[in-house]
C-alpha positions in Angstrom: -32.7 74.6 35.8 -33.9 73.1 39.0 -33.8 69.6 37.9 -30.2 70.1 36.8 -29.4 71.3 40.4 -31.2 68.7 42.0 -29.5 66.0 39.8 -26.2 65.9 41.8 -27.9 64.3 44.9 -30.3 62.5 43.2 -27.5 60.4 41.7 -24.6 61.2 44.0 -21.1 59.7 42.7 -20.5 56.7 44.1 -18.2 56.5 47.6 -16.7 53.3 48.9 -17.9 52.5 52.1 -16.1 51.0 55.1 -18.7 48.1 55.5 -20.1 48.0 51.9 -19.6 44.3 51.9 -20.5 43.3 55.4 -24.3 42.9 54.8 -26.2 39.9 53.5 -27.9 40.9 50.0 -31.3 39.5 50.7 -33.1 41.3 47.9 -34.6 44.6 49.5 -38.3 44.7 49.8 -40.1 47.2 48.0 -41.2 50.0 50.1 -45.0 50.0 51.2 -47.2 52.4 49.2 -47.9 54.3 52.2 -44.5 55.4 52.7 -44.5 57.1 49.4 -48.0 58.6 49.4 -48.1 61.9 51.4 -51.8 61.7 52.0 -51.4 58.3 53.4 -48.6 59.6 55.6 -50.9 62.3 56.8 -53.6 59.8 57.4 -51.4 57.5 59.4 -50.2 60.7 61.6 -53.9 61.6 62.1 -54.5 57.9 63.2 -52.1 58.8 66.2 -53.5 62.1 67.0 -57.0 60.9 66.8 -56.3 58.8 70.1 -56.4 62.1 72.0 -59.6 63.1 70.8 -60.7 64.9 73.8 -57.8 67.2 74.0 -58.0 67.4 70.2 -61.7 68.8 70.6 -60.5 71.1 73.4 -57.8 72.4 71.3 -60.3 73.1 68.5 -62.7 74.8 70.8 -59.9 77.1 72.0 -58.9 77.7 68.3 -62.4 78.5 67.5 -62.7 81.0 70.2 -59.3 82.6 69.6 -60.1 82.9 65.8 -63.7 84.7 66.7 -61.8 86.9 69.4 -59.1 87.8 66.7 -61.8 89.0 64.4 -64.1 90.7 67.1 -61.4 93.1 68.2 -60.9 94.9 64.8 -64.8 94.9 64.4 -65.3 96.7 67.6 -62.8 99.3 66.9 -64.2 100.1 63.3 -67.9 100.5 64.9 -66.5 102.8 67.4 -64.9 104.8 64.9 -68.0 105.0 62.9 -70.0 106.2 65.7 -67.5 108.5 66.7 -67.5 110.1 63.4 -71.4 110.2 62.9 -71.2 112.4 66.2 -73.1 109.7 68.2 -70.4 109.5 70.9 -69.3 106.6 72.7 -68.6 105.2 76.2 -65.0 105.1 75.9 -64.5 103.5 79.3 -67.0 100.6 78.4 -65.4 100.2 75.2 -61.8 100.2 76.3 -62.8 97.5 79.1 -64.4 95.2 76.4 -61.7 95.4 74.1 -59.2 94.9 76.7 -61.3 91.8 77.8 -61.3 90.4 74.3 -57.6 90.7 73.9 -57.0 89.0 77.5 -59.4 86.4 76.4 -57.6 85.8 73.0 -54.3 85.5 74.8 -55.6 82.9 77.3 -57.3 80.7 74.5 -54.1 80.7 72.7 -52.1 79.9 75.7 -54.4 77.1 76.4 -54.5 75.7 72.9 -50.7 75.6 72.5 -50.2 73.8 76.1 -52.6 71.1 75.1 -51.2 70.9 71.4 -47.7 70.3 73.2 -49.0 67.2 75.3 -50.8 65.7 72.3 -47.6 66.1 70.1 -45.5 64.8 72.9 -47.7 61.7 73.6 -48.0 61.1 69.7 -44.3 60.9 69.1 -43.7 58.9 72.5 -46.0 56.2 70.9 -44.4 56.5 67.4 -41.0 56.1 69.2 -42.1 53.1 71.3 -43.8 51.3 68.3 -40.9 51.8 66.2 -38.2 50.5 68.8 -40.6 47.6 69.5 -40.9 46.7 65.7 -37.1 47.1 65.2 -36.9 44.2 67.7 -39.4 42.1 65.8 -37.6 42.5 62.4 -35.5 39.5 61.0 -31.8 39.6 61.0 -31.7 40.2 57.3 -33.0 43.7 57.8 -30.1 44.8 60.1 -27.6 43.1 57.6 -28.5 45.2 55.0 -28.7 48.5 56.6 -26.3 50.9 58.5 -26.8 51.0 62.3 -26.3 55.0 62.2 -29.0 55.2 59.6 -31.6 53.1 61.5 -30.7 55.4 64.6 -31.4 58.4 62.5 -34.9 57.4 61.9 -35.5 56.7 65.7 -34.2 59.9 67.0 -33.9 62.7 63.9 -36.9 61.8 61.9 -38.9 61.3 64.8 -37.9 64.5 66.5 -38.6 66.3 63.2 -42.1 65.0 63.6 -42.3 66.3 67.2 -40.9 69.7 66.7 -43.0 70.4 63.7 -46.2 68.7 64.4 -47.1 71.0 67.4 -46.8 74.3 65.9 -48.0 73.4 62.3 -51.2 71.7 63.6 -52.5 74.9 65.5 -51.4 77.1 62.9 -53.3 75.2 60.2 -56.4 74.8 62.5 -56.2 78.5 63.3 -55.6 79.7 59.7 -58.2 77.8 58.3 -60.7 79.1 60.7 -59.5 82.7 60.6 -59.8 82.7 56.7 -63.3 81.5 56.9 -64.4 83.9 59.7 -62.8 86.8 58.0 -64.2 86.1 54.4 -67.7 85.9 56.0 -67.5 89.2 57.8 -65.6 91.1 54.8 -68.5 89.8 52.4 -71.0 91.1 54.6 -69.4 94.4 55.1 -68.6 95.0 51.4 -68.8 92.3 48.7 -67.0 94.8 46.1 -64.2 95.8 48.5 -63.8 91.8 49.2 -63.8 91.0 45.6 -60.9 93.7 44.9 -59.1 92.1 47.8 -59.2 88.6 46.4 -57.1 89.9 43.4 -54.0 88.7 45.0 -55.4 85.2 46.0 -54.6 83.6 42.6 -51.2 84.8 42.4 -50.7 83.5 45.9 -52.1 80.0 44.9 -49.9 80.0 41.8 -46.9 80.9 43.8 -47.3 78.4 46.6 -47.9 75.7 43.9 -44.8 76.5 42.2 -42.6 76.6 45.4 -44.0 73.3 47.0 -43.8 71.1 44.1 -40.0 72.0 44.3 -39.4 72.0 48.0 -41.2 68.7 48.8 -38.6 66.3 47.2 -35.9 68.6 48.5 -37.0 68.0 52.1 -37.2 64.5 51.6 -34.0 64.3 49.9 -32.2 66.1 53.2 -33.7 63.4 55.6 -32.3 60.8 53.4 -29.0 62.3 53.0 -29.1 63.0 57.1 -29.7 59.1 57.4 -26.8 58.3 55.3 -24.4 60.8 57.2 -25.3 59.4 60.5 -24.8 55.8 59.2 -21.4 56.8 58.1 -20.2 58.7 61.2 -21.5 55.7 63.3 -19.4 53.2 61.0 -16.3 55.5 61.0 -16.4 56.0 64.8 -16.9 52.2 65.3 -13.9 51.3 63.1 -11.4 54.2 64.4 -8.8 51.3 65.1 -8.7 50.0 61.4 -8.9 53.5 60.0 -5.7 54.7 61.8 -4.0 51.4 61.4 -4.4 51.8 57.6 -3.8 55.6 57.4 -7.4 56.0 55.9 -8.1 59.3 57.8 -8.0 61.3 54.5 -10.1 59.1 52.4 -12.7 59.0 55.4 -12.7 62.6 55.8 -13.4 63.0 52.2 -16.3 60.4 52.3 -17.7 62.5 55.1 -17.3 65.8 53.3 -19.0 64.2 50.3 -22.3 63.3 52.6 -22.0 66.5 54.3 -22.1 68.4 50.8 -25.1 66.7 49.9 -27.1 67.7 52.9 -25.9 71.2 52.4 -27.0 71.3 48.8 -30.6 69.9 49.7 -31.0 71.9 52.7 -29.8 75.3 50.9 -32.1 74.6 47.9 -35.0 73.7 50.1 -34.5 76.5 52.5 -34.0 78.9 49.6 -36.6 78.1 47.4 -39.3 78.0 50.5 -37.6 81.2 51.4 -39.4 82.8 48.7 -42.8 82.1 50.4 -42.6 84.8 53.1 -41.2 87.3 50.7 -44.1 86.6 48.2 -46.6 87.0 50.9 -45.4 90.1 52.3 -45.4 91.8 48.9 -48.8 90.7 48.4 -49.8 92.0 51.7 -48.6 95.3 50.6 -50.4 95.1 47.4 -53.6 94.0 49.1 -53.3 96.6 51.5 -52.8 99.3 48.7 -56.1 98.0 47.1 -58.0 98.4 50.2 -56.7 101.9 51.1 -57.0 103.0 47.6 -60.4 101.9 46.4 -61.6 102.0 49.8 -61.0 105.9 50.0 -62.8 106.3 46.7 -65.8 104.3 48.0 -65.8 106.1 51.3 -65.9 109.5 49.4 -68.8 108.4 47.3 -70.4 107.4 50.3 -70.7 103.7 49.5 -68.8 102.7 52.6 -67.9 104.2 55.9 -64.4 105.0 57.4 -64.9 102.5 60.1 -65.4 99.8 57.5 -62.2 100.7 55.8 -60.2 100.5 59.1 -62.2 97.1 59.6 -61.1 96.0 56.1 -57.3 97.2 56.5 -57.1 95.0 59.7 -59.1 92.0 58.1 -56.9 92.1 55.0 -54.0 91.6 57.3 -56.0 89.0 59.1 -57.0 87.3 55.8 -53.4 87.4 54.4 -51.5 86.6 57.7 -53.2 83.2 57.6 -52.1 82.5 54.3 -48.9 83.7 55.1 -48.5 81.6 58.2 -50.1 78.5 56.2 -47.4 78.9 53.8 -44.6 79.1 56.3 -46.0 76.1 58.3 -46.0 74.3 55.1 -42.4 74.1 55.0 -42.8 72.4 58.6 -45.6 70.0 57.4 -43.1 69.1 54.5 -40.3 68.4 56.8 -42.6 66.5 59.2 -44.0 64.3 56.6 -40.7 63.6 55.3 -39.7 62.5 58.8 -42.9 60.5 59.2 -42.3 58.6 55.9 -39.2 57.4 57.0 -40.5 56.2 60.4 -43.6 54.5 58.4 -41.0 53.0 56.1 -39.6 50.7 58.9 -42.7 50.2 60.5 -43.9 48.8 57.1 -41.2 46.3 57.0 -42.3 42.8 57.4 -41.8 41.4 60.9 -39.9 38.2 61.3 -42.4 35.4 60.1 -44.5 34.5 63.1 -44.3 31.0 64.2 -46.6 28.5 62.4 -50.0 27.9 63.8 -49.1 24.6 65.0 -45.8 25.6 66.5 -45.4 24.8 70.2 -42.8 25.4 73.0 -40.6 22.6 73.9 -39.3 22.4 77.5 -36.1 20.4 76.9 -34.1 19.7 73.7 -32.1 16.4 73.7 -30.1 18.0 70.5 -30.4 15.4 67.8 -30.2 17.7 64.7 -30.7 16.5 61.2 -30.6 18.5 57.8 -32.2 16.8 54.9 -31.5 18.0 51.3 -31.5 21.8 52.8 -31.0 24.7 50.5 -31.0 28.4 51.1 -30.5 31.5 49.1 -30.4 35.1 50.4 -31.6 36.8 47.3 -34.0 34.0 45.9 -31.7 33.7 42.8 -28.5 31.7 43.7 -28.3 29.2 46.5 -25.8 29.8 49.0 -26.5 26.4 50.5 -27.2 23.5 48.3 -28.5 20.1 49.5 -26.9 19.9 52.8 -27.7 16.6 54.6 -26.2 15.4 57.8 -27.1 14.1 61.4 -25.9 15.1 64.7 -26.7 13.1 67.6 -27.3 14.2 71.1 -24.1 15.6 73.0 -21.9 15.4 69.7 -19.5 17.9 68.8 -20.1 18.9 65.1 -17.2 21.1 63.6 -17.8 23.2 60.7 -14.8 24.2 58.5 -14.2 25.3 55.0 -13.0 28.4 53.0 -14.6 32.0 53.8 -17.8 32.2 52.1 -18.5 28.6 52.1 -21.8 28.7 54.1 -20.6 27.8 57.6 -22.3 31.0 59.2 -25.3 30.6 57.1 -26.0 26.9 58.1 -26.0 28.2 61.9 -28.3 30.8 60.9 -30.8 28.1 59.7 -30.4 26.2 62.8 -31.2 29.0 64.9 -34.1 30.0 62.6 -32.9 33.4 61.7 -33.5 32.2 58.4 -35.9 29.5 56.9 -34.7 27.0 54.3 -35.6 27.6 50.8 -35.7 23.7 50.2 -35.4 20.8 52.5 -36.3 20.0 56.3 -34.7 20.6 59.5 -35.6 18.5 62.5 -34.5 18.5 66.2 -35.5 15.7 68.2 -37.4 14.3 65.2 -39.6 17.6 65.1 -39.5 19.8 62.2 -37.9 23.0 63.2 -41.0 24.7 62.0 -43.1 23.2 64.7 -41.0 24.6 67.4 -41.5 28.4 68.4 -38.6 30.6 67.8 -38.4 31.8 71.5 -38.5 28.4 72.8 -35.7 27.1 70.4 -33.4 30.0 70.8 -34.1 29.9 74.7 -32.1 26.6 74.6 -29.4 27.6 72.6 -26.4 29.5 73.9 -24.2 31.6 71.4 -20.5 32.5 71.4 -19.9 34.5 68.4 -16.8 35.8 66.5 -17.7 39.4 67.0 -18.4 39.7 70.8 -20.8 42.2 71.8 -21.0 43.6 75.3 -23.5 46.0 76.8 -23.0 49.4 78.5 -22.9 48.2 82.3 -21.1 46.1 84.8 -19.2 42.9 84.1 -21.6 41.0 86.4 -24.7 42.4 84.3 -23.1 41.5 80.9 -22.5 37.7 82.1 -25.8 37.6 83.9 -27.4 38.4 80.2 -27.1 34.7 79.7 -29.5 33.9 82.6 -31.1 37.0 84.3 -32.2 35.3 87.5 -28.7 33.8 88.1 -27.4 34.7 91.7 -23.8 36.5 92.0 -22.5 33.2 93.2 -23.5 31.5 89.9 -22.1 34.3 87.8 -18.8 34.0 89.5 -18.8 30.2 88.8 -19.4 30.5 85.2 -16.4 33.3 85.2 -14.2 30.6 86.8 -15.1 28.1 84.3 -14.4 30.3 81.5 -11.0 31.5 83.1 -12.3 35.1 83.3 -12.2 35.2 87.0 -8.7 35.9 87.3 -8.6 38.8 84.9 -12.0 40.2 86.4 -10.6 40.4 89.9 -7.3 42.4 88.6 -9.7 45.3 87.2 -10.7 48.2 89.6 -14.1 47.2 91.1 -14.0 43.5 89.9 -17.5 42.2 88.9 -18.7 45.8 89.3 -16.6 47.2 87.1 -18.5 49.4 84.6 -18.1 48.9 81.0 -18.4 51.5 78.3 -20.3 50.6 75.0 -19.2 47.6 73.5 -16.9 46.7 76.3 -14.4 49.6 75.8 -11.7 49.4 78.3 -11.0 45.7 78.0 -9.1 43.7 75.4 -10.8 41.6 72.7 -9.5 38.4 74.2 -10.9 39.4 77.7 -14.6 40.4 75.9 -14.7 37.0 74.7 -13.9 35.3 77.9 -16.9 37.1 79.4 -19.0 36.1 76.3 -18.0 32.2 77.0 -19.1 32.8 80.7 -22.4 34.1 79.6 -22.9 31.0 77.5 -22.0 28.8 80.4 -24.5 30.7 82.8 -27.0 30.2 80.3 -26.6 26.4 80.7 -28.2 25.6 77.2 -29.2 22.3 75.5 -27.3 23.4 72.4 -24.3 25.3 72.0 -23.0 27.4 69.0 -19.3 28.4 69.1 -18.5 30.8 66.0 -14.8 31.0 66.2 -15.1 31.5 70.0 -11.5 31.3 70.8 -10.2 33.5 67.7 -9.1 36.6 69.8 -7.7 34.4 72.7 -3.9 34.1 72.9 -2.5 30.2 72.6 -2.0 30.0 76.4 -5.3 31.3 77.2 -7.0 29.2 74.6 -5.4 26.0 76.1 -6.6 27.0 79.5 -10.1 27.5 78.4 -10.3 24.3 76.4 -10.9 22.3 79.8 -13.8 24.7 80.6 -15.4 24.3 77.0 -15.2 20.6 76.9 -16.9 20.8 80.3 -19.5 22.9 78.8 -20.2 21.0 76.0 -20.5 17.9 77.7 -24.0 16.2 77.3 -24.8 19.2 74.9 -24.9 19.1 71.0 -22.4 21.6 70.0 -21.8 23.4 66.7 -18.3 24.8 66.4 -17.3 27.0 63.5 -13.2 27.0 63.7 -10.6 28.5 61.5 -7.9 27.3 63.9 -8.2 23.7 62.8 -6.2 22.7 66.1 -9.4 23.4 68.1 -11.7 20.9 66.4 -9.3 17.8 66.3 -11.6 16.2 69.0 -14.8 16.9 67.3 -17.2 13.9 66.7 -17.7 14.8 63.3 -16.1 17.3 61.1 -18.5 19.0 58.3 -16.4 20.4 55.2 -18.2 22.9 53.4 -17.1 24.5 49.9 -19.1 27.0 47.8 -22.2 26.1 49.7 -22.1 22.1 49.6 -21.2 19.7 52.0 -18.3 18.0 50.2 -16.7 15.8 53.1 -17.8 14.9 56.6 -16.0 12.6 59.2 -13.6 12.6 62.1 -10.4 14.4 61.9 -8.4 11.0 61.2 -10.9 9.8 58.7 -10.9 13.0 56.7 -6.9 13.0 56.7 -6.9 9.6 55.4 -9.4 10.4 52.7 -7.5 13.5 51.5 -9.5 16.0 49.6 -10.1 19.6 51.0 -9.9 19.1 54.7 -6.5 17.6 54.1 -5.5 20.7 52.1 -7.0 22.9 54.9 -4.9 21.2 57.2 -1.7 21.5 55.2 -2.5 25.1 54.8 -2.8 24.8 51.0 -6.3 26.4 51.4 -7.0 29.3 53.4 -9.8 28.8 55.8 
């Protein structure tokens, strides 16, 4: 029955994603074994906690004291009752003072252990969050191409917060529970082995019940975390695509997709909480059963003189103290399962291979002239079919190389190889006669500037967004770059001018204005090589003509690679590379290619869509 209930969200019905085909299929790397093994996950969590050894030792000391004091109080009460019944009298003032001191010290040690454990848990998740964020910036582009941004954000926020919220309370309760169980059992055996054995009748029932419940709640908690990540990814995607959704009237389909994912979370959360909710009910019932056993058999033993009334009182309290840690451990197990599920998702990303390190003999280069050669270069995203096949060409320093061809021909992939976002499967790429692999990535990319088709602006001022191209640029240099990109006039018309604050992704200005700022950013970077991926696609014809002069000035003396869909923007290119199905089918100047006929001529005439 349980498997049947779990089946709908183990294999959910397919839902069409808005961005289902936007990623590059690169064959997802198998998850690391550690991300699937709970014991390994717990060991990794412990490695983070172990760095705070001193505080952990202090917490353990406080747990030992608080556990001992929690046992001492009932024992003192039982001994006082026995002495009173035996007619020995008691110094009640001294007894009450001592008992009060015990419970005050118990409260103090409990408070201290909680405070120190909060510090440990917060420092732990701080390190985890820092490591995860840093590691994300070391991952290759292919990782981000195959995952939704919202799903990644969910791991950085929800999953780590899940670890934080559960780690603090669970760790203390587990330590305290184990010590209390051990201490209680020891004293109970010392007072009455027979009554202890009778009390233990409920333990096998507890163990079997816990085993049955946790085997079913574990997968559900993990499924709930996965479903939450999927929902966050879907929300991020739909919010980013609101303009497209409304333009095509797809609101109802998007809402339906949200409801489907929300329903999966509801199902997994409902069954996880419902099944785990049996634990306190089971424990409460067994507590009552244990109390009845102690009271009934204890009374018989007291009448027969085998034990005293004080021992029965101690046993009644210890029975509660014995089953209460079990109850707490059972309740905290749900938190542990939830924390493990969150930690697994965090470690899964941390286990992703970072972008390949530079070769041992790779070196930085101070200046690149821009002589680029591709020699029989092939590349495949998935290791099966080639996306680029035997590409060979040469670009001389200062030349403008245009890349044209139908959608999916391999233009952007070729640029990705040039910037070392990917490594070729076969063949060699050289810059200034040096194998690209012998140049450090950071050094290579620092001498390249990109103006991409999808312009991204950060939350901040216009000035800071342009200065992103070169962080040490002065305000005058920022303004000069904006003038060259023909962005100065529209910037000055905005309230605040260069200090105008932009929202996330440049909200508040048009797409064409965003692209002008991206061009200004590239101009400010003063690169040795320039990559323009349809840089003027979102600019009207009049503005495009105005910035051509600025782009020509920018490209002068720099090797430039231009991906163009508007073929009129590349007529002046020194060489045009025509790609089709991952192959270089033609190359030459505009006039040469028109004379030859073939694909380029068809593209110019509009017979083939670019």
